[in-house]
N, CA, C, O and the ligand as a Tripos MOL2 file, in Angstrom:
@<TRIPOS>MOLECULE
protein
  269   267    68     0     0
PROTEIN
NO_CHARGES

@<TRIPOS>ATOM
      1 N          18.2610  -28.7450   46.9950 N.3       1 MET1
      2 CA         17.8700  -29.3840   48.2620 C.3       1 MET1
      3 C          18.2760  -30.8640   48.2280 C.2       1 MET1
      4 O          17.7930  -31.6200   47.3850 O.2       1 MET1
      5 N          19.1270  -31.2590   49.1080 N.am      2 PRO2
      6 CA         19.6830  -32.6230   49.0250 C.3       2 PRO2
      7 C          18.7730  -33.6920   49.6240 C.2       2 PRO2
      8 O          18.9540  -34.1200   50.7640 O.2       2 PRO2
      9 N          17.8040  -34.1050   48.8400 N.am      3 ILE3
     10 CA         16.9870  -35.2390   49.2720 C.3       3 ILE3
     11 C          17.4940  -36.4890   48.5620 C.2       3 ILE3
     12 O          17.6180  -36.5090   47.3380 O.2       3 ILE3
     13 N          17.7800  -37.5140   49.3280 N.am      4 PHE4
     14 CA         18.2820  -38.7540   48.7470 C.3       4 PHE4
     15 C          17.3470  -39.9080   49.0740 C.2       4 PHE4
     16 O          16.6520  -39.9110   50.0900 O.2       4 PHE4
     17 N          17.3530  -40.8640   48.1980 N.am      5 GLU5
     18 CA         16.5880  -42.0750   48.4600 C.3       5 GLU5
     19 C          17.5230  -43.1420   48.9970 C.2       5 GLU5
     20 O          18.6300  -43.3410   48.4980 O.2       5 GLU5
     21 N          17.0570  -43.8040   50.0020 N.am      6 TYR6
     22 CA         17.8580  -44.8430   50.6330 C.3       6 TYR6
     23 C          17.0840  -46.1450   50.6860 C.2       6 TYR6
     24 O          15.8550  -46.1740   50.6150 O.2       6 TYR6
     25 N          17.8320  -47.2000   50.8110 N.am      7 LYS7
     26 CA         17.2120  -48.4850   51.0570 C.3       7 LYS7
     27 C          17.9380  -49.1380   52.2230 C.2       7 LYS7
     28 O          19.1660  -49.2080   52.2520 O.2       7 LYS7
     29 N          17.1620  -49.6070   53.1700 N.am      8 CYS8
     30 CA         17.7540  -50.2470   54.3360 C.3       8 CYS8
     31 C          18.2260  -51.6500   53.9700 C.2       8 CYS8
     32 O          17.4710  -52.4490   53.4170 O.2       8 CYS8
     33 N          19.4700  -51.9320   54.2850 N.am      9 ASN9
     34 CA         20.0080  -53.2590   53.9930 C.3       9 ASN9
     35 C          19.5080  -54.3140   54.9860 C.2       9 ASN9
     36 O          19.6080  -55.5170   54.7480 O.2       9 ASN9
     37 N          18.9780  -53.8330   56.0820 N.am     10 LYS10
     38 CA         18.5750  -54.7670   57.1340 C.3      10 LYS10
     39 C          17.1370  -55.2490   56.9530 C.2      10 LYS10
     40 O          16.8580  -56.4480   56.9500 O.2      10 LYS10
     41 N          16.2230  -54.2690   56.7990 N.am     11 CYS11
     42 CA         14.8170  -54.6540   56.6910 C.3      11 CYS11
     43 C          14.2660  -54.4140   55.2920 C.2      11 CYS11
     44 O          13.1430  -54.8220   54.9940 O.2      11 CYS11
     45 N          15.0370  -53.7580   54.4330 N.am     12 GLY12
     46 CA         14.6310  -53.5910   53.0460 C.3      12 GLY12
     47 C          13.7060  -52.4230   52.7930 C.2      12 GLY12
     48 O          13.1540  -52.3050   51.6990 O.2      12 GLY12
     49 N          13.5220  -51.5550   53.7750 N.am     13 LYS13
     50 CA         12.6120  -50.4290   53.6020 C.3      13 LYS13
     51 C          13.2360  -49.3400   52.7410 C.2      13 LYS13
     52 O          14.4050  -48.9890   52.9040 O.2      13 LYS13
     53 N          12.4280  -48.8120   51.8160 N.am     14 ASP14
     54 CA         12.8470  -47.6630   51.0260 C.3      14 ASP14
     55 C          12.3610  -46.3960   51.7110 C.2      14 ASP14
     56 O          11.2250  -46.3280   52.1800 O.2      14 ASP14
     57 N          13.2250  -45.3980   51.7650 N.am     15 PHE15
     58 CA         12.8040  -44.1330   52.3610 C.3      15 PHE15
     59 C          13.6220  -42.9950   51.7850 C.2      15 PHE15
     60 O          14.7080  -43.1910   51.2380 O.2      15 PHE15
     61 N          13.0700  -41.7990   51.9240 N.am     16 GLU16
     62 CA         13.7670  -40.5930   51.4760 C.3      16 GLU16
     63 C          14.1620  -39.7850   52.6830 C.2      16 GLU16
     64 O          13.4690  -39.7690   53.7010 O.2      16 GLU16
     65 N          15.2890  -39.1120   52.5530 N.am     17 LYS17
     66 CA         15.7330  -38.3110   53.6800 C.3      17 LYS17
     67 C          16.5050  -37.1000   53.2070 C.2      17 LYS17
     68 O          17.3050  -37.1550   52.2730 O.2      17 LYS17
     69 N          16.2300  -36.0010   53.8930 N.am     18 LEU18
     70 CA         17.0210  -34.8000   53.6760 C.3      18 LEU18
     71 C          18.3450  -34.9610   54.4070 C.2      18 LEU18
     72 O          18.3660  -35.2770   55.5960 O.2      18 LEU18
     73 N          19.4300  -34.7470   53.7120 N.am     19 VAL19
     74 CA         20.7350  -34.9450   54.3360 C.3      19 VAL19
     75 C          21.5450  -33.6610   54.2630 C.2      19 VAL19
     76 O          21.7570  -33.1010   53.1870 O.2      19 VAL19
     77 N          21.9810  -33.2170   55.3950 N.am     20 PHE20
     78 CA         22.8340  -32.0360   55.4430 C.3      20 PHE20
     79 C          24.2470  -32.4520   55.8260 C.2      20 PHE20
     80 O          24.4680  -33.0590   56.8740 O.2      20 PHE20
     81 N          25.1740  -32.1260   54.9850 N.am     21 GLY21
     82 CA         26.5550  -32.4560   55.2910 C.3      21 GLY21
     83 C          26.7840  -33.9470   55.3690 C.2      21 GLY21
     84 O          26.3280  -34.6980   54.5060 O.2      21 GLY21
     85 N          27.4720  -34.3700   56.3760 N.am     22 SER22
     86 CA         27.8120  -35.7880   56.5170 C.3      22 SER22
     87 C          26.9690  -36.4390   57.6080 C.2      22 SER22
     88 O          27.4140  -37.3420   58.3160 O.2      22 SER22
     89 N          25.7480  -35.9520   57.7160 N.am     23 GLN23
     90 CA         24.8300  -36.4990   58.7070 C.3      23 GLN23
     91 C          24.5970  -37.9960   58.4950 C.2      23 GLN23
     92 O          24.4060  -38.4500   57.3680 O.2      23 GLN23
     93 N          24.6130  -38.7290   59.5580 N.am     24 ALA24
     94 CA         24.3870  -40.1750   59.4620 C.3      24 ALA24
     95 C          22.9140  -40.4480   59.1890 C.2      24 ALA24
     96 O          22.0310  -39.8080   59.7610 O.2      24 ALA24
     97 N          22.6720  -41.3910   58.3230 N.am     25 VAL25
     98 CA         21.3060  -41.7380   57.9580 C.3      25 VAL25
     99 C          20.9430  -43.0710   58.5950 C.2      25 VAL25
    100 O          21.6870  -44.0500   58.5320 O.2      25 VAL25
    101 N          19.7810  -43.0640   59.2020 N.am     26 LYS26
    102 CA         19.3010  -44.3000   59.8240 C.3      26 LYS26
    103 C          17.9460  -44.6690   59.2630 C.2      26 LYS26
    104 O          17.1660  -43.8030   58.8680 O.2      26 LYS26
    105 N          17.6750  -45.9370   59.2330 N.am     27 CYS27
    106 CA         16.3920  -46.4280   58.7800 C.3      27 CYS27
    107 C          15.2990  -46.0010   59.7590 C.2      27 CYS27
    108 O          15.4360  -46.2110   60.9640 O.2      27 CYS27
    109 N          14.2020  -45.3960   59.2480 N.am     28 PRO28
    110 CA         13.1310  -44.9490   60.1420 C.3      28 PRO28
    111 C          12.3310  -46.1050   60.7160 C.2      28 PRO28
    112 O          11.5700  -45.9310   61.6670 O.2      28 PRO28
    113 N          12.4990  -47.2520   60.1530 N.am     29 LYS29
    114 CA         11.7060  -48.3940   60.6040 C.3      29 LYS29
    115 C          12.4190  -49.2080   61.6840 C.2      29 LYS29
    116 O          11.8640  -49.4850   62.7470 O.2      29 LYS29
    117 N          13.6680  -49.5840   61.3810 N.am     30 CYS30
    118 CA         14.3640  -50.4550   62.3250 C.3      30 CYS30
    119 C          15.5460  -49.7640   62.9850 C.2      30 CYS30
    120 O          16.2470  -50.3630   63.8000 O.2      30 CYS30
    121 N          15.7720  -48.4710   62.6220 N.am     31 ASP31
    122 CA         16.8140  -47.6640   63.2490 C.3      31 ASP31
    123 C          18.2170  -48.1830   62.9640 C.2      31 ASP31
    124 O          19.1540  -47.9040   63.7120 O.2      31 ASP31
    125 N          18.3540  -48.9250   61.8960 N.am     32 SER32
    126 CA         19.6660  -49.4280   61.5180 C.3      32 SER32
    127 C          20.4280  -48.3790   60.7150 C.2      32 SER32
    128 O          19.8330  -47.6430   59.9280 O.2      32 SER32
    129 N          21.7150  -48.3110   60.9070 N.am     33 GLY33
    130 CA         22.5380  -47.4000   60.1340 C.3      33 GLY33
    131 C          23.0530  -48.0420   58.8580 C.2      33 GLY33
    132 O          23.7870  -47.4230   58.0890 O.2      33 GLY33
    133 N          22.6680  -49.2660   58.6460 N.am     34 ASP34
    134 CA         23.1330  -50.0080   57.4760 C.3      34 ASP34
    135 C          22.2030  -49.7460   56.2920 C.2      34 ASP34
    136 O          21.3880  -50.5870   55.9130 O.2      34 ASP34
    137 N          22.3550  -48.5530   55.7250 N.am     35 VAL35
    138 CA         21.4870  -48.1610   54.6220 C.3      35 VAL35
    139 C          22.3310  -47.8580   53.3890 C.2      35 VAL35
    140 O          23.5280  -47.5860   53.4830 O.2      35 VAL35
    141 N          21.6890  -47.9110   52.2550 N.am     36 ARG36
    142 CA         22.3850  -47.6950   50.9930 C.3      36 ARG36
    143 C          21.7210  -46.5470   50.2400 C.2      36 ARG36
    144 O          20.5030  -46.5210   50.0620 O.2      36 ARG36
    145 N          22.5280  -45.6210   49.8120 N.am     37 LYS37
    146 CA         21.9880  -44.4830   49.0550 C.3      37 LYS37
    147 C          21.6640  -44.9170   47.6290 C.2      37 LYS37
    148 O          22.4540  -45.5980   46.9750 O.2      37 LYS37
    149 N          20.5010  -44.5150   47.1680 N.am     38 LYS38
    150 CA         20.1040  -44.9200   45.8250 C.3      38 LYS38
    151 C          20.3940  -43.8110   44.8140 C.2      38 LYS38
    152 O          21.3050  -43.9360   43.9960 O.2      38 LYS38
    153 N          19.6260  -42.7390   44.8720 N.am     39 PHE39
    154 CA         19.8900  -41.6190   43.9710 C.3      39 PHE39
    155 C          19.1810  -40.3800   44.4980 C.2      39 PHE39
    156 O          18.3210  -40.4580   45.3760 O.2      39 PHE39
    157 N          19.5530  -39.2690   43.9550 N.am     40 SER40
    158 CA         18.9550  -38.0130   44.3720 C.3      40 SER40
    159 C          17.6360  -37.7910   43.6620 C.2      40 SER40
    160 O          17.5330  -37.9740   42.4490 O.2      40 SER40
    161 N          16.6310  -37.3970   44.4200 N.am     41 THR41
    162 CA         15.3290  -37.1160   43.8170 C.3      41 THR41
    163 C          15.3870  -35.8240   43.0100 C.2      41 THR41
    164 O          14.8480  -35.7380   41.9070 O.2      41 THR41
    165 N          16.0470  -34.8280   43.5780 N.am     42 PHE42
    166 CA         16.2190  -33.5760   42.8640 C.3      42 PHE42
    167 C          17.6180  -33.5370   42.2690 C.2      42 PHE42
    168 O          18.6030  -33.5800   43.0070 O.2      42 PHE42
    169 N          17.7180  -33.4600   41.0010 N.am     43 GLY43
    170 CA         19.0200  -33.5120   40.3620 C.3      43 GLY43
    171 C          18.8090  -33.8120   38.8960 C.2      43 GLY43
    172 O          19.7570  -33.9420   38.1210 O.2      43 GLY43
    173 N          17.5280  -33.9190   38.5300 N.am     44 MET44
    174 CA         17.2090  -34.2550   37.1570 C.3      44 MET44
    175 C          16.9960  -33.0170   36.2940 C.2      44 MET44
    176 O          17.1070  -33.0840   35.0700 O.2      44 MET44
    177 N          16.6930  -31.8950   36.9250 N.am     45 SER45
    178 CA         16.3710  -30.6960   36.1620 C.3      45 SER45
    179 C          17.6230  -30.0740   35.5630 C.2      45 SER45
    180 O          18.5180  -29.6460   36.2920 O.2      45 SER45
    181 N          17.6880  -30.0250   34.2580 N.am     46 GLY46
    182 CA         18.7850  -29.3510   33.5890 C.3      46 GLY46
    183 C          19.9840  -30.2360   33.3420 C.2      46 GLY46
    184 O          20.9150  -29.8260   32.6490 O.2      46 GLY46
    185 N          19.9910  -31.4250   33.8820 N.am     47 VAL47
    186 CA         21.1450  -32.2930   33.7040 C.3      47 VAL47
    187 C          20.6960  -33.5960   33.0390 C.2      47 VAL47
    188 O          21.0840  -34.6920   33.4430 O.2      47 VAL47
    189 N          19.8750  -33.4370   32.0180 N.am     48 GLN48
    190 CA         19.3250  -34.6210   31.3800 C.3      48 GLN48
    191 C          20.3250  -35.2580   30.4230 C.2      48 GLN48
    192 O          20.4990  -36.4760   30.4000 O.2      48 GLN48
    193 N          20.9760  -34.4100   29.6350 N.am     49 ASN49
    194 CA         21.9030  -34.9390   28.6430 C.3      49 ASN49
    195 C          23.2280  -34.2210   28.7720 C.2      49 ASN49
    196 O          23.4430  -33.1840   28.1440 O.2      49 ASN49
    197 N          24.1030  -34.7580   29.5700 N.am     50 SER50
    198 CA         25.3610  -34.0770   29.8230 C.3      50 SER50
    199 C          26.3310  -34.2520   28.6560 C.2      50 SER50
    200 O          27.3860  -33.6180   28.6240 O.2      50 SER50
    201 N          25.9820  -35.1000   27.7070 N.am     51 GLY51
    202 CA         26.8710  -35.3230   26.5850 C.3      51 GLY51
    203 C          26.8440  -34.1820   25.5920 C.2      51 GLY51
    204 O          27.8020  -33.9860   24.8450 O.2      51 GLY51
    205 N          25.7560  -33.4270   25.5760 N.am     52 SER52
    206 CA         25.6440  -32.3180   24.6420 C.3      52 SER52
    207 C          25.0840  -31.1030   25.3520 C.2      52 SER52
    208 O          24.1030  -31.1990   26.0890 O.2      52 SER52
    209 N          25.7010  -29.9800   25.1310 N.am     53 SER53
    210 CA         25.2010  -28.7510   25.7290 C.3      53 SER53
    211 C          24.5350  -27.8710   24.6910 C.2      53 SER53
    212 O          24.2140  -26.7150   24.9660 O.2      53 SER53
    213 N          24.3250  -28.4110   23.4990 N.am     54 GLY54
    214 CA         23.6400  -27.6600   22.4640 C.3      54 GLY54
    215 C          22.1520  -27.5890   22.7290 C.2      54 GLY54
    216 O          21.6590  -28.1640   23.7000 O.2      54 GLY54
    217 N          21.4320  -26.8810   21.8640 N.am     55 CYS55
    218 CA         20.0120  -26.6650   22.1140 C.3      55 CYS55
    219 C          19.1480  -27.7680   21.5190 C.2      55 CYS55
    220 O          17.9320  -27.7500   21.7090 O.2      55 CYS55
    221 N          19.7220  -28.7150   20.8150 N.am     56 GLY56
    222 CA         18.9440  -29.7980   20.2530 C.3      56 GLY56
    223 C          18.7420  -29.6610   18.7610 C.2      56 GLY56
    224 O          18.6510  -30.6620   18.0500 O.2      56 GLY56
    225 N          18.6720  -28.4360   18.2800 N.am     57 SER57
    226 CA         18.4790  -28.2160   16.8480 C.3      57 SER57
    227 C          19.7750  -27.8190   16.1710 C.2      57 SER57
    228 O          19.7970  -27.5870   14.9620 O.2      57 SER57
    229 N          20.8260  -27.7400   16.9100 N.am     58 CYS58
    230 CA         22.1180  -27.4370   16.3270 C.3      58 CYS58
    231 C          23.1850  -28.2980   16.9700 C.2      58 CYS58
    232 O          22.9500  -28.8720   18.0340 O.2      58 CYS58
    233 N          24.3100  -28.3990   16.3760 N.am     59 SER59
    234 CA         25.3730  -29.2220   16.9300 C.3      59 SER59
    235 C          26.4450  -28.3720   17.6010 C.2      59 SER59
    236 O          27.5120  -28.8560   17.9800 O.2      59 SER59
    237 N          26.1290  -27.1120   17.7320 N.am     60 SER60
    238 CA         27.1030  -26.2200   18.3650 C.3      60 SER60
    239 C          27.1950  -26.4970   19.8550 C.2      60 SER60
    240 O          26.2240  -26.9200   20.4820 O.2      60 SER60
    241 N          28.3430  -26.2610   20.4020 N.am     61 GLY61
    242 CA         28.5220  -26.4620   21.8230 C.3      61 GLY61
    243 C          27.7750  -25.4510   22.6570 C.2      61 GLY61
    244 O          27.3240  -25.7620   23.7590 O.2      61 GLY61
    245 N          27.6370  -24.2430   22.1430 N.am     62 SER62
    246 CA         26.8380  -23.2460   22.8220 C.3      62 SER62
    247 C          25.8560  -22.6520   21.8330 C.2      62 SER62
    248 O          26.1210  -22.6120   20.6310 O.2      62 SER62
    249 N          24.7310  -22.1940   22.3330 N.am     63 CYS63
    250 CA         23.6830  -21.7180   21.4450 C.3      63 CYS63
    251 C          23.8090  -20.2250   21.1400 C.2      63 CYS63
    252 O          22.8480  -19.5920   20.7010 O.2      63 CYS63
    253 N          24.9610  -19.6850   21.3690 N.am     64 SER64
    254 CA         25.1260  -18.2670   21.0970 C.3      64 SER64
    255 C          25.2360  -17.9730   19.6050 C.2      64 SER64
    256 O          25.1280  -16.8210   19.1850 O.2      64 SER64
    257 N          25.4540  -19.0240   18.8030 N.am     65 THR65
    258 CA         25.6750  -18.7790   17.3840 C.3      65 THR65
    259 C          24.5690  -19.3570   16.5000 C.2      65 THR65
    260 O          24.6140  -19.1710   15.2840 O.2      65 THR65
    261 N          23.5950  -20.0400   17.0580 N.am     66 CYS66
    262 CA         22.6120  -20.7300   16.2210 C.3      66 CYS66
    263 C          21.2870  -19.9940   16.1240 C.2      66 CYS66
    264 O          20.3850  -20.4670   15.4330 O.2      66 CYS66
    265 N          21.1330  -18.8560   16.7870 N.am     67 HIS67
    266 CA         19.8710  -18.1510   16.6910 C.3      67 HIS67
    267 C          20.0250  -16.8490   15.9230 C.2      67 HIS67
    268 O          19.0500  -16.1180   15.7440 O.2      67 HIS67
    269 ZN         15.4650  -50.9250   58.2990 Zn       68 ZN68
@<TRIPOS>BOND
     1     1     2 1
     2     2     3 1
     3     3     4 2
     4     3     5 am
     5     5     6 1
     6     6     7 1
     7     7     8 2
     8     7     9 am
     9     9    10 1
    10    10    11 1
    11    11    12 2
    12    11    13 am
    13    13    14 1
    14    14    15 1
    15    15    16 2
    16    15    17 am
    17    17    18 1
    18    18    19 1
    19    19    20 2
    20    19    21 am
    21    21    22 1
    22    22    23 1
    23    23    24 2
    24    23    25 am
    25    25    26 1
    26    26    27 1
    27    27    28 2
    28    27    29 am
    29    29    30 1
    30    30    31 1
    31    31    32 2
    32    31    33 am
    33    33    34 1
    34    34    35 1
    35    35    36 2
    36    35    37 am
    37    37    38 1
    38    38    39 1
    39    39    40 2
    40    39    41 am
    41    41    42 1
    42    42    43 1
    43    43    44 2
    44    43    45 am
    45    45    46 1
    46    46    47 1
    47    47    48 2
    48    47    49 am
    49    49    50 1
    50    50    51 1
    51    51    52 2
    52    51    53 am
    53    53    54 1
    54    54    55 1
    55    55    56 2
    56    55    57 am
    57    57    58 1
    58    58    59 1
    59    59    60 2
    60    59    61 am
    61    61    62 1
    62    62    63 1
    63    63    64 2
    64    63    65 am
    65    65    66 1
    66    66    67 1
    67    67    68 2
    68    67    69 am
    69    69    70 1
    70    70    71 1
    71    71    72 2
    72    71    73 am
    73    73    74 1
    74    74    75 1
    75    75    76 2
    76    75    77 am
    77    77    78 1
    78    78    79 1
    79    79    80 2
    80    79    81 am
    81    81    82 1
    82    82    83 1
    83    83    84 2
    84    83    85 am
    85    85    86 1
    86    86    87 1
    87    87    88 2
    88    87    89 am
    89    89    90 1
    90    90    91 1
    91    91    92 2
    92    91    93 am
    93    93    94 1
    94    94    95 1
    95    95    96 2
    96    95    97 am
    97    97    98 1
    98    98    99 1
    99    99   100 2
   100    99   101 am
   101   101   102 1
   102   102   103 1
   103   103   104 2
   104   103   105 am
   105   105   106 1
   106   106   107 1
   107   107   108 2
   108   107   109 am
   109   109   110 1
   110   110   111 1
   111   111   112 2
   112   111   113 am
   113   113   114 1
   114   114   115 1
   115   115   116 2
   116   115   117 am
   117   117   118 1
   118   118   119 1
   119   119   120 2
   120   119   121 am
   121   121   122 1
   122   122   123 1
   123   123   124 2
   124   123   125 am
   125   125   126 1
   126   126   127 1
   127   127   128 2
   128   127   129 am
   129   129   130 1
   130   130   131 1
   131   131   132 2
   132   131   133 am
   133   133   134 1
   134   134   135 1
   135   135   136 2
   136   135   137 am
   137   137   138 1
   138   138   139 1
   139   139   140 2
   140   139   141 am
   141   141   142 1
   142   142   143 1
   143   143   144 2
   144   143   145 am
   145   145   146 1
   146   146   147 1
   147   147   148 2
   148   147   149 am
   149   149   150 1
   150   150   151 1
   151   151   152 2
   152   151   153 am
   153   153   154 1
   154   154   155 1
   155   155   156 2
   156   155   157 am
   157   157   158 1
   158   158   159 1
   159   159   160 2
   160   159   161 am
   161   161   162 1
   162   162   163 1
   163   163   164 2
   164   163   165 am
   165   165   166 1
   166   166   167 1
   167   167   168 2
   168   167   169 am
   169   169   170 1
   170   170   171 1
   171   171   172 2
   172   171   173 am
   173   173   174 1
   174   174   175 1
   175   175   176 2
   176   175   177 am
   177   177   178 1
   178   178   179 1
   179   179   180 2
   180   179   181 am
   181   181   182 1
   182   182   183 1
   183   183   184 2
   184   183   185 am
   185   185   186 1
   186   186   187 1
   187   187   188 2
   188   187   189 am
   189   189   190 1
   190   190   191 1
   191   191   192 2
   192   191   193 am
   193   193   194 1
   194   194   195 1
   195   195   196 2
   196   195   197 am
   197   197   198 1
   198   198   199 1
   199   199   200 2
   200   199   201 am
   201   201   202 1
   202   202   203 1
   203   203   204 2
   204   203   205 am
   205   205   206 1
   206   206   207 1
   207   207   208 2
   208   207   209 am
   209   209   210 1
   210   210   211 1
   211   211   212 2
   212   211   213 am
   213   213   214 1
   214   214   215 1
   215   215   216 2
   216   215   217 am
   217   217   218 1
   218   218   219 1
   219   219   220 2
   220   219   221 am
   221   221   222 1
   222   222   223 1
   223   223   224 2
   224   223   225 am
   225   225   226 1
   226   226   227 1
   227   227   228 2
   228   227   229 am
   229   229   230 1
   230   230   231 1
   231   231   232 2
   232   231   233 am
   233   233   234 1
   234   234   235 1
   235   235   236 2
   236   235   237 am
   237   237   238 1
   238   238   239 1
   239   239   240 2
   240   239   241 am
   241   241   242 1
   242   242   243 1
   243   243   244 2
   244   243   245 am
   245   245   246 1
   246   246   247 1
   247   247   248 2
   248   247   249 am
   249   249   250 1
   250   250   251 1
   251   251   252 2
   252   251   253 am
   253   253   254 1
   254   254   255 1
   255   255   256 2
   256   255   257 am
   257   257   258 1
   258   258   259 1
   259   259   260 2
   260   259   261 am
   261   261   262 1
   262   262   263 1
   263   263   264 2
   264   263   265 am
   265   265   266 1
   266   266   267 1
   267   267   268 2
@<TRIPOS>SUBSTRUCTURE
     1 MET1         2 RESIDUE 1 A MET
     2 PRO2         6 RESIDUE 1 A PRO
     3 ILE3        10 RESIDUE 1 A ILE
     4 PHE4        14 RESIDUE 1 A PHE
     5 GLU5        18 RESIDUE 1 A GLU
     6 TYR6        22 RESIDUE 1 A TYR
     7 LYS7        26 RESIDUE 1 A LYS
     8 CYS8        30 RESIDUE 1 A CYS
     9 ASN9        34 RESIDUE 1 A ASN
    10 LYS10       38 RESIDUE 1 A LYS
    11 CYS11       42 RESIDUE 1 A CYS
    12 GLY12       46 RESIDUE 1 A GLY
    13 LYS13       50 RESIDUE 1 A LYS
    14 ASP14       54 RESIDUE 1 A ASP
    15 PHE15       58 RESIDUE 1 A PHE
    16 GLU16       62 RESIDUE 1 A GLU
    17 LYS17       66 RESIDUE 1 A LYS
    18 LEU18       70 RESIDUE 1 A LEU
    19 VAL19       74 RESIDUE 1 A VAL
    20 PHE20       78 RESIDUE 1 A PHE
    21 GLY21       82 RESIDUE 1 A GLY
    22 SER22       86 RESIDUE 1 A SER
    23 GLN23       90 RESIDUE 1 A GLN
    24 ALA24       94 RESIDUE 1 A ALA
    25 VAL25       98 RESIDUE 1 A VAL
    26 LYS26      102 RESIDUE 1 A LYS
    27 CYS27      106 RESIDUE 1 A CYS
    28 PRO28      110 RESIDUE 1 A PRO
    29 LYS29      114 RESIDUE 1 A LYS
    30 CYS30      118 RESIDUE 1 A CYS
    31 ASP31      122 RESIDUE 1 A ASP
    32 SER32      126 RESIDUE 1 A SER
    33 GLY33      130 RESIDUE 1 A GLY
    34 ASP34      134 RESIDUE 1 A ASP
    35 VAL35      138 RESIDUE 1 A VAL
    36 ARG36      142 RESIDUE 1 A ARG
    37 LYS37      146 RESIDUE 1 A LYS
    38 LYS38      150 RESIDUE 1 A LYS
    39 PHE39      154 RESIDUE 1 A PHE
    40 SER40      158 RESIDUE 1 A SER
    41 THR41      162 RESIDUE 1 A THR
    42 PHE42      166 RESIDUE 1 A PHE
    43 GLY43      170 RESIDUE 1 A GLY
    44 MET44      174 RESIDUE 1 A MET
    45 SER45      178 RESIDUE 1 A SER
    46 GLY46      182 RESIDUE 1 A GLY
    47 VAL47      186 RESIDUE 1 A VAL
    48 GLN48      190 RESIDUE 1 A GLN
    49 ASN49      194 RESIDUE 1 A ASN
    50 SER50      198 RESIDUE 1 A SER
    51 GLY51      202 RESIDUE 1 A GLY
    52 SER52      206 RESIDUE 1 A SER
    53 SER53      210 RESIDUE 1 A SER
    54 GLY54      214 RESIDUE 1 A GLY
    55 CYS55      218 RESIDUE 1 A CYS
    56 GLY56      222 RESIDUE 1 A GLY
    57 SER57      226 RESIDUE 1 A SER
    58 CYS58      230 RESIDUE 1 A CYS
    59 SER59      234 RESIDUE 1 A SER
    60 SER60      238 RESIDUE 1 A SER
    61 GLY61      242 RESIDUE 1 A GLY
    62 SER62      246 RESIDUE 1 A SER
    63 CYS63      250 RESIDUE 1 A CYS
    64 SER64      254 RESIDUE 1 A SER
    65 THR65      258 RESIDUE 1 A THR
    66 CYS66      262 RESIDUE 1 A CYS
    67 HIS67      266 RESIDUE 1 A HIS
    68 ZN68       269 GROUP 0 **** ****
């Protein structure tokens, strides 16, 4: 679910918004389109450490061989 956090460059308000496709985002407070995307609220699950795909107790790239 694409929920993003934005900050309005005009009035400084932080807000979250569901964005579908290339929908334009406007500040809910001052209705300005001059907003900046911060980061995705949902996107942390499973993508914590992209540098290693091992299970943590082994150095293998896949855990098919360590159990
Ligand atoms: Zn604003």
